[in-house]
N, C-alpha and C positions, 0 to 999 in steps of 0.2 A: 651696869652699862647698858645704856638704852639702844637698839635699834629698831628702824620702822618696818622691817621686814627681814625675813630669814630663809635660809635653804631647808626643805624637810629632806630626810635622805630615806626614811623607811615607810614611805607611801607606796604601798603595793609592791610587786616583785622587785622592781629595778631600784637599784641604789646608786646612787651619785658617788663616783669615786674620784679621787686625786687624779692628776693628768699633768702633763708638760705644759707650760703657757705659750707656746706659740708653735706652730706648724709653717712649712713653705708649700704654698700653692701656686697653682696656675693663674694667670690673668684672666679676666672675664673672657669670654669667647662671642657675647653678643654685642651687637651694634646697639647705637644710640638713637632711637627712631624719636625720643622726646627730648627736647632741648634741654639741656644742663641748667638749672635755674641761677640766675647769678645773686640770689639771696638765699640759698639753702644753707640752712642753718643746722646746729647740732640738735639733738632731742630737748625739747624744752622743760624737760623732768629735771628740776633741781636736786642733785644728790650730793647727800653728805659723804665724806671721806668712808664711813663704815658701809654706806648703802653701795657706794661705788665698789667697795671691796666684795660685798656679797654678790653683788650682778656679776662683777668679773669671775668668781668663782663660779658661777652658774654656767657663764659662757665657757669656761676651762673645763668643767666636767662633763656638761653636753657634749660639746663639739670637738675641744681639741683633747683627742682621746687616742693614744697608740691603737693599731689593729685595725683591720679591714672592717670592723661591725661600727666605728664610731658614726653617730648620726650625721647625715650632711642635712636633710630636709625634715624639720621638727615644726609641730603646730603648737601654738601658745592659745590656751582657752582659759577663762573663768568659770570657778564653779557656780558663780551667780553673777549678774549684772553689778557692776561699780565697784568691781574688785581691783581696777587699775591693770587690767590685762596688758592694752595697748601700750601704756606707758612701759610697763616693764619689758615688753618685747621691743620696742622701740630701742630702750637704753640698753639692752641686752646685744641688739645686734650692732648698735654703735661701738660697745667696749668690745665685743668680739672683732669687729673690723680693726678695732687700733692694738689689736694682740697678734693677728695673723696678716700673711703677705696675701693670702687669696681674698676672692671677691665674696662678698656678704650681700645678700638681697632679701629685703623685707617686702611682704607682701599683704596687703590688707584686704583680707578676705571674710573680715567682718561686715558685709554688706549691709545688715540690718542697723548696725550703729559705726559706721567707719570714722576712724579718727586718727590714722597714721599721718595724712597730710596735715593736720593740725600739729602734730608733735614737732614736724620738722618745718613749719610755718612755711608751705608750698600749695600751689594750687592743685585743685583735683579735677581738671578738665579730661583727662584720659588717663585709663588704667583698667585694673581688672574685668570689670563690667563690659567695657568697651571690647577688650580682646575676647572674652566668652561670647560676645553676640556678633563678633566679625571672625575673619579669616587669617588676619596676621598673627604671626608667633606673639606668646604670651612677654616675651623678652624684648619684642620691640618697645613695648610698654614702660622699661625699667628707666628711670631717670637718675643721674647722678647725685650724691648727697656732699656734705660737706668734707667727707674723707674719699679719695680716688677710690677705694676699693667697696665703698657703701652704697648700694642702690637701692631705689624704692620703686615698687609698683602700687600705686593708690588704688583706692577702690574703685575710681572711674566717675564718667558722669551721670550713669543711670544705674546705681547699685541695685535698687528694688527690683526693677526688672531682669535683672539677671540672676536672681536668688535660686530659680530653677535649676539654673546651670552649674551650680556648686558641685552636685554630685554627676554631672555627666561626664562624657568620655573627652569633650573638649578640655574640662577642667584638669583631668587626668593627665591628658597628652601636656598640658600646658606647666605640671609639675615634671613631667618627665623632661621637656624642654629645660626648664630651671636646673633639673638636676644633671642635665648634661652641659649648660653654658656657664653656671655658677657653682663655685665651691661650699658655700653654706647657706641655706634659705632659711628664713624664720617668717613663718604664716600666722598670721593674728586671726583669730577666728573668734564667732560670737559665744557667749556664754552656754555654758551647758544648761542652765535651767531656761534659755530661751529657744533653743533649737539642737539639733542633733547634726550640726553643721561641722562643728570640730570634729566628731567621729568619722563623718562622711570623709572630710579632709585627711586624716590623719591615716586612713585605710591605703592612701596614696604616699603617704610619708613615711618616716623612720620612725617615728614616735611622737608623744604630746607631752607637754610641761603644762602643770595646772597650777593656775594663780588662785590662791586662796585670802579669804579676808578675814584679818582677825577679829575676835569675838562677834562673828555673823555667820562663816561657813560652819556648817553643822557638819559632825564627824560623820555620821550615817549617812548623809547625803553625799558627801564626797567619796566615803567607803564603796557606796553603790555605784558612784559613777566610775573609779577605777576598777571595780567588778566588772561592769558593762564594757569599759575599754577593752578588758583584759580578754574577755570572753570574746570580743571580735577581733582577739589576734592583735591587737594594738598595744605597742611598747610604752609604758607610762614611765616616761624618764626621770621625774622627779615633780616638785614641787616647791612653790614659794609662797611663803605666808605673809601677806602685804598688809600696810597700815598697822602694824603691830605699835602699841605704846606701851606696853608693861616691860620692866624689864628682865633680863636674863643673868643671872650670874654669870662672869666670864669662865669660872671653871667649868660650868654646864655648858656652856655655848660653845666652847672649844671642841666638846666631846660630839656636837651635832654633826 
């Protein structure tokens, strides 16, 4: 049986655990400053049933977990560029929104190569970059997507100009606003071989999920990245092996 990607459970000290399929949470507390697009669509990544099953597992094991320590703000990053991190992040958010009643917000903090607005086929006139360079709350730039509890803060009109502000107090304040106004936050960050943006953002979040590419991501490179994250007291919540073409026997796969 072949799957294009899989969850890796033994990356670093954190292990993804089984969890309930849904939780009850509050409605979003923020106002819609950005008009809801009439043509908002679901993520453009076409998922096969088994791929959908794996991302559903990811959403459940990371977010839908009993106890006070369950992550609510998580950064998604790739070990290197081209691993499909934005697509994985977008689809994970969409599937999470389908499982829970609480609000789910995607934030495109990959200001070097923004792409979440393309995943949802919406315009990118206002977003994170504008919020960082302005004075309005970050939540004011969230727009409603196809599901009533799914929201997107795109990268914004001038992402390159806002790059130096990703590590600023303004950004940390924005993450705090998201934590207060939204039940679940998924932040798409640039690849680790491009910058340390993911680590900077994850320091204000609850942890990080790494997206690896089959037959490309080197074990030692990934191991060092995990060690660097853990040395900075950043929780490595798990990883996704993307674009895998070789099959894994079902008996072995079920033990992953």
